[in-house]
N, C-alpha and C positions, 0 to 999 in steps of 0.2 A: 337303298342303300344309302341314300341322301340320310337318314333318321340316323344308320349306325354311325356313319362320319361325325353326325353332329354329337353323339352320344360319347364316342371315343374322343373326341376334343375336348367335351365337357369334363369326363374322367379324367383325362390328361392335368386339364387345368385345375380342377379340385385337388389331386395328388401335388401337383407342382405348388400349388398355394400352402398345402399342407406341410411341404417338405420346407418352403421357404420362410413360413411363420416358424417351425420347429428349429430352423437354424438360427432364425433371429431370437427365439427364446434362450437358445442354448447359448448364442454367444453373448447376448447381454447379461445373461446369470454369470457366467464363466468368465467373460471378458471385462467386467466390471470388477469381480473378486480379484482378479488377476492384476488388472490396471490399479486397482485402489492398493494393491498391496506394495506395487511397485512404487506409486506415488508417496506412500506411508515411509517405505524405505528410505527414499530420496529426502522427504521432507522433514522427516524426526533428526538426523543428524544435525541439519542447519539449526532447528530449532534448540536442540539441546546445547547447541556451543553458545547461541544467544542468551539463552535464559538462564539464570541460575536458580540453584536450590534455595539462595538465602533467601528472604522476605523482601518485598519492593520497598523503595524509599523514593518519595518524591521533593525534589527541589524546585522552587521557583524562581523564573526571571520574569520581573514584574516591571510593566511600565516599558515595553518597547515601543517606541514612538517614531514613525517615519513619515517622511514626505514622501507621497506617491510620484513615480514619473509622470512630467507635463506631456501630453499629447499634444500636437500640432496646432491646433485650434482651440485648447482649453486654457482659459484666462483665469479659471479658479482653483486655488492651491487644495488638493486632496491629501488627507492625513489618513496613516492606519496605526492603530495601536492594539499591541497585543501582550497578554501575559502567559508565559512559557511554563510549561510543568515538563521537567526532567525526570524521566523514569532510569532508576539504576537499584543499585542494591547495598546493603551495607558496607561491603567490603570496598567497592569503589565509590562510596559516598564522598569522601576526604577529597580524591583526585579531581570528581564532577567538581565541586564547590571550587578548587584551585582554577578549574577551567570555564565558571562562569560568565568572567568579564569577553573570553575570547569567545564564548558562545552568543553573548550578546550581539559583539561587533559582527560575528557571521550572520545573526538573523538579522540586522541594521540592513548590512550589504546586501542580503537575498531580496528581504520586503521592500526596498526602497528601489529597485530594479523593477517592481511592478506597475504598469499603468493601471489607473484608474478603471479604465473598461475589462481589464483582467482580474484586477481583485475584487470588483463588484460581483462577479458571477462566481468565482470561485468557491467552493464549499471547505470546511471547516478541516476535510480530510485531505483536500489539495492542499490547503495551506500547510499543513505539518506535513505531507509526502514532499513538498517543495523545501522545506526546513530541514528535513531528515537528510535529503538528498545533499543539499548543501554541507551539512557537517560530515555527512560520510566524504565526502569530496575534501574537504578542508583537513580532516583527519589522515585520509590517505596521502594526501600531498605531503605533510608532516611526518608520515611514515612512522605514524602512533596508532593504538588501537584505542577505539573510542569508549572513552570510561562510563560510558552510559547505554542503556538500550534505545530509548526512542525520545523523541520532544514532542510534546502534545502543545496543544491549544488550551489554554486555561479560560481567555477571554479575548474575543476579537471585536475591535469597532471598526469600521469603516465609514469614514465621510470625504 
């Protein structure tokens, strides 16, 4: 009787493992395809709105130099110098060029608020994300549409 119980438990365990494995396989195949379709459906409209069919144009904002925020015990002055690259399209190029002085001003305001400890450990992508967030906020406050897609960092020096 003891052998029968052990064999029955083993058979039930193998059967349960097979069912669980099949369910995981089925859900991962069907679930990923369905989830991917939903994600693509949600992401595509946003990308289509932002990206235009026109070829990209790149404008530069050269030599944005700022003094970084002092920390309480820091006696040395630290500087940050950046060249910005603004990605737009031919249709919005003129409007973007007209906004370059404002873009420089927002960049100076944003970058000068960084303490040296933060600036030293940030990546290029993090600097670009901070600037893009500041530009989004600025244009949102003014109630205008941003005349460019994104701002990238062309050169960055932190001293």
